[in-house]
C-alpha positions as CSV (number, residue, x, y, z in Angstrom):
1,M,98.5,311.4,96.8
2,T,97.8,310.9,93.2
3,D,99.6,308.5,90.7
4,R,100.7,311.7,88.8
5,S,102.8,312.6,91.6
6,S,104.6,309.1,92.0
7,D,107.1,307.0,90.0
8,I,103.9,305.1,88.6
9,P,104.3,305.1,84.7
10,Q,101.2,306.5,83.1
11,G,99.5,305.5,79.8
12,N,99.0,307.6,76.6
13,G,95.4,306.8,75.9
14,E,96.2,303.3,74.5
15,T,93.8,300.7,74.2
16,V,94.0,297.6,76.3
17,L,91.7,294.6,75.3
18,V,91.4,293.1,78.9
19,V,90.3,289.4,78.8
20,E,89.2,288.0,82.1
21,D,86.4,285.9,83.2
22,D,85.9,286.9,86.8
23,P,83.7,289.9,86.6
24,D,85.3,291.3,89.9
25,V,88.8,291.1,88.5
26,L,87.4,292.4,85.1
27,N,86.0,295.6,86.8
28,L,89.3,296.1,89.0
29,V,91.4,296.0,86.3
30,D,89.2,298.3,84.1
31,I,89.3,300.8,87.1
32,L,93.2,300.8,87.3
33,L,93.5,300.9,83.7
34,A,91.4,304.1,83.5
35,N,93.4,305.5,86.6
36,L,96.3,304.9,84.4
37,N,95.3,306.9,81.3
38,Y,94.6,303.6,79.4
39,R,91.2,302.9,77.1
40,T,89.8,299.4,77.7
41,V,87.8,297.0,75.9
42,R,86.6,294.0,77.8
43,A,86.1,290.2,77.1
44,S,85.3,287.6,79.4
45,T,86.1,284.7,76.9
46,G,88.5,283.6,74.4
47,Q,85.8,284.0,71.8
48,E,84.4,287.5,72.8
49,A,88.5,288.6,72.7
50,L,88.7,287.2,69.0
51,D,85.4,288.5,68.0
52,T,87.1,292.1,69.1
53,L,90.1,291.1,67.2
54,N,88.0,290.3,64.2
55,G,86.0,293.3,64.4
56,N,86.7,297.1,63.8
57,E,88.6,297.5,67.1
58,R,92.3,297.1,67.0
59,P,93.9,297.4,70.7
60,D,97.2,298.3,71.4
61,L,97.9,295.6,73.9
62,I,96.3,292.4,75.1
63,L,95.7,291.8,79.0
64,T,94.7,288.6,79.0
65,D,94.3,285.6,81.9
66,V,96.1,282.3,81.0
67,I,92.9,280.0,81.8
68,L,89.6,281.2,80.3
69,P,86.0,279.7,80.1
70,G,84.6,278.2,76.7
71,G,87.7,276.2,75.1
72,L,89.9,279.2,74.2
73,T,93.1,279.8,76.5
74,G,94.6,283.3,76.9
75,V,97.7,281.6,74.8
76,D,94.8,280.9,71.9
77,V,94.0,284.5,72.1
78,E,97.5,285.5,71.6
79,K,97.9,283.0,68.6
80,E,95.0,284.4,66.8
81,A,96.0,288.4,67.4
82,A,99.3,287.3,65.9
83,K,97.5,286.4,62.7
84,T,95.3,289.8,62.8
85,G,98.7,291.8,61.8
86,P,101.7,293.0,63.3
87,G,103.0,292.6,66.9
88,I,100.0,293.2,69.5
89,P,102.1,293.0,72.3
90,V,100.4,290.5,75.3
91,I,100.6,290.4,78.8
92,F,99.5,287.3,80.7
93,M,97.8,287.2,84.0
94,S,97.4,284.4,86.4
95,G,96.8,283.2,89.9
96,Y,98.9,280.6,89.4
97,T,102.9,280.4,90.0
98,E,104.9,281.1,86.7
99,N,106.8,278.3,87.8
100,S,103.6,276.1,87.6
101,I,102.4,277.4,84.5
102,N,105.7,277.2,82.8
103,H,106.4,273.6,84.0
104,H,103.4,272.1,82.6
105,G,103.9,273.8,79.2
106,V,101.0,276.2,79.4
107,L,103.0,279.6,78.5
108,E,106.3,279.5,76.9
109,D,109.5,281.1,78.5
110,G,110.1,284.6,78.1
111,V,106.2,285.8,78.0
112,L,105.1,288.5,80.0
113,L,103.3,287.1,82.9
114,L,101.8,289.2,85.8
115,N,100.7,287.4,88.8
116,K,97.6,287.8,90.6
117,P,96.9,289.6,92.9
118,F,99.2,292.4,91.8
119,R,99.9,296.0,92.6
120,K,98.6,298.9,90.4
121,S,102.4,299.7,90.0
122,D,103.4,296.2,88.8
123,L,100.4,296.5,86.1
124,A,101.9,299.9,85.1
125,N,105.5,299.0,84.6
126,M,104.5,296.0,83.0
127,L,102.0,297.8,80.4
128,R,105.1,300.2,79.7
129,R,107.4,297.5,79.1
130,A,105.3,295.6,76.9
131,L,104.2,298.8,74.9
132,D,107.7,300.2,74.5
133,G,109.0,297.0,73.1
134,A,110.9,295.4,75.8
135,G,110.4,291.6,76.0
136,T,107.2,291.4,74.4
137,S,105.8,288.2,73.5
138,G,103.7,287.3,70.3
139,D,107.0,288.2,67.8
140,A,107.7,284.2,67.3
C-alpha cells in the first residue's frame, strides 16, 4: 500500500529545515519527509539552523526539536527566523508532554507541537496545517 492511495496528505516539494540533535531521529524524519514529497535541509544544533537561515537557503517551514544542544533552543530558532523575513511556519517536536513544556514556560500557548514519537500521518497532517496557514506560530 502506498501513501498516494491513502488519506495521508502529501507535500508539493516544499523545503523543510529539520533541526534535531539525535541523528537517528533526524535520519528518520528525513526519510519520512522525502516519502511525503518534501525536500529537507538538516541541522543538528540551533546555531546550524541559524547559519542556514542566514545563508542562501530559505525554507518553507522549520521543524525543530524544542530542546537542542549548544545553548540555543527551538524557540530561539523560531525567534531568529522571524527576524529573517515574513512568516516561516514553525512546528516544534518534543519527547516531553505538551502540558509539561507549557507548564514550565518553554513554549507559548497555541504553537504547533508534535509529540515524539509520532506517526507519519501525524507529521503529514501537521505539515499541511502549518503550510496552509491554519494555526501557525511565529506571527506574533
